[in-house]
Backbone bond lengths (Angstrom), bond angles and torsions (degrees), N, CA, C in turn:
res aa  C-N    CA-C-N  psi(-1)  N-CA   C-N-CA  omega(-1)  CA-C   N-CA-C  phi
1 M - - - 1.448 - - 1.523 108.86 -
2 P 1.313 117.78 117.99 1.460 120.45 178.12 1.533 111.00 -65.01
3 Y 1.318 115.75 141.50 1.463 120.36 179.40 1.520 110.41 -153.54
4 T 1.339 114.46 165.58 1.460 121.14 171.36 1.526 107.18 -117.48
5 S 1.329 116.15 146.86 1.464 119.32 179.27 1.523 110.15 -152.99
6 E 1.315 114.13 158.76 1.457 122.01 176.47 1.517 107.53 -158.92
7 N 1.328 116.08 145.00 1.466 121.25 178.30 1.524 112.66 58.72
8 G 1.337 117.26 22.41 1.458 121.05 -179.98 1.513 114.32 86.79
9 Y 1.323 118.11 7.11 1.470 122.45 -179.04 1.524 110.36 -119.71
10 M 1.325 116.22 130.38 1.457 118.97 170.44 1.519 107.49 -73.75
11 F 1.339 116.43 144.46 1.467 117.65 176.05 1.520 113.01 -128.81
12 S 1.320 117.65 -4.08 1.465 120.78 169.38 1.520 107.66 -160.62
13 F 1.325 115.24 150.32 1.457 118.13 172.13 1.510 111.64 -162.71
14 L 1.319 113.62 167.13 1.455 123.53 -176.61 1.520 107.40 -112.73
15 N 1.349 116.96 127.89 1.460 119.01 179.17 1.522 111.07 -91.53
16 K 1.332 117.29 179.31 1.469 120.81 -176.19 1.526 112.82 -67.22
17 D 1.346 117.16 -15.95 1.465 121.37 176.46 1.526 111.78 -90.70
18 A 1.336 117.44 10.18 1.468 124.46 179.90 1.525 112.07 63.25
19 E 1.322 116.23 33.25 1.470 121.74 175.33 1.519 108.34 -102.07
20 I 1.320 115.35 143.49 1.463 121.03 -179.48 1.527 109.54 -101.00
21 G 1.313 115.28 135.09 1.457 121.80 173.15 1.512 109.11 -119.80
22 I 1.321 115.62 137.34 1.462 120.58 177.56 1.525 108.45 -125.17
23 R 1.329 114.92 138.12 1.461 122.06 -177.33 1.526 110.81 -88.46
24 F 1.338 114.87 134.95 1.459 121.66 177.44 1.520 109.64 -139.48
25 S 1.326 115.34 165.48 1.462 119.74 171.51 1.529 108.38 -63.86
26 K 1.295 116.73 161.43 1.470 121.26 -177.33 1.532 111.81 -56.91
27 D 1.331 117.39 -43.74 1.469 120.90 179.86 1.529 111.87 -62.26
28 V 1.314 115.99 -43.48 1.461 120.33 -179.10 1.526 110.31 -69.40
29 Q 1.335 117.22 -38.42 1.468 120.51 175.62 1.521 110.18 -54.48
30 E 1.315 115.92 -50.88 1.469 120.96 -177.98 1.526 111.28 -61.40
31 K 1.334 116.46 -41.25 1.470 120.82 179.80 1.528 111.15 -61.51
32 Y 1.329 116.85 -48.82 1.463 119.87 -178.06 1.527 112.34 -72.52
33 M 1.312 117.12 -33.50 1.464 118.76 177.95 1.523 110.16 -63.49
34 K 1.303 116.58 -39.27 1.467 120.11 178.20 1.528 110.90 -72.14
35 K 1.320 117.06 -46.74 1.465 121.82 -176.43 1.530 112.02 -62.05
36 F 1.337 117.39 -40.56 1.462 121.16 -174.64 1.532 113.50 -107.70
37 N 1.330 116.04 7.89 1.465 120.76 179.53 1.530 110.92 49.98
38 T 1.321 115.13 52.26 1.454 120.97 -180.00 1.522 110.24 -116.41
39 T 1.313 116.91 -176.43 1.458 122.69 -174.69 1.523 109.74 -130.19
40 Y 1.328 113.80 178.98 1.458 118.52 170.80 1.521 108.57 -64.89
41 Y 1.291 116.31 152.13 1.463 122.81 -178.37 1.514 109.90 -79.46
42 K 1.323 115.61 140.92 1.463 121.62 177.43 1.522 109.56 -122.98
43 S 1.307 114.49 144.18 1.460 121.03 173.84 1.512 107.30 -139.83
44 N 1.307 116.49 129.69 1.466 121.93 -177.06 1.528 111.68 54.71
45 G 1.323 116.82 35.50 1.460 122.09 176.96 1.515 115.47 81.42
46 A 1.316 117.95 -1.38 1.472 121.21 -178.37 1.526 110.40 -109.39
47 I 1.328 116.18 139.98 1.461 120.71 174.12 1.520 108.26 -70.91
48 I 1.318 115.50 130.48 1.463 121.22 179.84 1.531 107.97 -97.75
49 K 1.304 115.44 108.72 1.461 122.78 -174.99 1.530 111.49 -55.53
50 G 1.326 114.98 129.77 1.453 121.08 174.86 1.514 115.36 92.29
51 Y 1.313 117.71 -5.35 1.465 121.80 -176.19 1.521 110.95 -113.41
52 I 1.336 115.76 149.22 1.465 119.89 172.16 1.525 108.82 -118.41
53 L 1.316 114.82 154.44 1.455 121.82 176.67 1.522 108.82 -76.35
54 I 1.318 116.37 127.36 1.464 121.14 177.88 1.525 107.75 -83.97
55 T 1.315 115.39 120.83 1.464 121.30 -175.66 1.524 111.65 -81.59
56 N 1.321 115.60 165.85 1.469 120.37 175.62 1.524 110.68 -59.79
57 E 1.330 116.55 -36.62 1.467 120.18 177.93 1.526 110.66 -59.89
58 M 1.325 116.32 -43.07 1.456 120.67 -179.78 1.530 111.24 -67.51
59 L 1.327 117.50 -29.81 1.459 121.98 -178.98 1.526 113.59 -77.25
60 K 1.320 117.03 -16.97 1.469 120.79 -176.89 1.522 112.89 -65.03
61 D 1.307 117.08 -32.76 1.463 121.76 -177.02 1.531 108.51 -110.89
62 L 1.322 116.44 95.62 1.464 120.67 -175.40 1.523 113.28 -66.32
63 D 1.331 117.44 -30.33 1.468 119.24 177.11 1.524 110.46 -64.03
64 T 1.325 115.91 -43.58 1.467 119.62 178.48 1.521 110.35 -69.60
65 L 1.323 117.40 -37.88 1.459 120.63 177.59 1.523 110.42 -58.96
66 S 1.315 116.99 -38.00 1.466 119.48 178.37 1.528 111.09 -65.07
67 T 1.329 117.77 -30.84 1.473 119.26 176.20 1.521 110.85 -69.68
68 Y 1.347 117.24 -32.44 1.472 119.95 176.02 1.532 109.71 -65.50
69 L 1.322 116.21 -41.00 1.466 119.52 177.70 1.527 110.95 -65.31
70 D 1.326 116.82 -40.92 1.475 120.17 176.30 1.522 110.54 -60.88
71 E 1.322 115.96 -43.31 1.470 120.91 179.75 1.527 110.50 -62.62
72 S 1.316 116.39 -41.22 1.452 121.25 178.55 1.531 111.00 -66.00
73 Y 1.321 115.95 -43.88 1.467 120.99 176.96 1.528 110.83 -58.10
74 D 1.325 116.25 -47.38 1.468 120.43 178.78 1.528 110.79 -59.26
75 Y 1.323 116.30 -37.98 1.463 120.26 179.50 1.539 110.47 -62.78
76 V 1.350 117.70 -50.65 1.470 118.12 -177.77 1.530 111.40 -67.72
77 M 1.324 116.97 -28.02 1.462 118.91 176.46 1.517 112.28 -70.65
78 S 1.337 116.84 -18.72 1.468 120.03 177.13 1.526 111.88 -82.49
79 L 1.329 116.87 -11.41 1.467 121.75 179.69 1.527 110.46 -84.33
80 K 1.311 115.72 154.44 1.458 120.36 177.23 1.538 108.62 -64.44
81 P 1.335 118.44 128.86 1.468 120.79 -179.04 1.527 111.39 -57.56
82 K 1.318 114.86 145.69 1.477 119.72 177.11 1.507 110.32 -84.57
């Protein structure tokens, strides 16, 4: 499964159903879930804590998608390294 990580934390990955999940802080998760009518990310039938499912709408604008990845990266960099 392809993924991105830094400081010992994954912050995005692709599941076997070719869905993308990106990790955000709890506040940001709630904001994007409401804005894009999406849900928590699932992989192999399990909810992956801290991640939201990236919708087709979110994938349409790659420039904006890159800002979501930057935001996620900044979030994991704020966490204590593993």
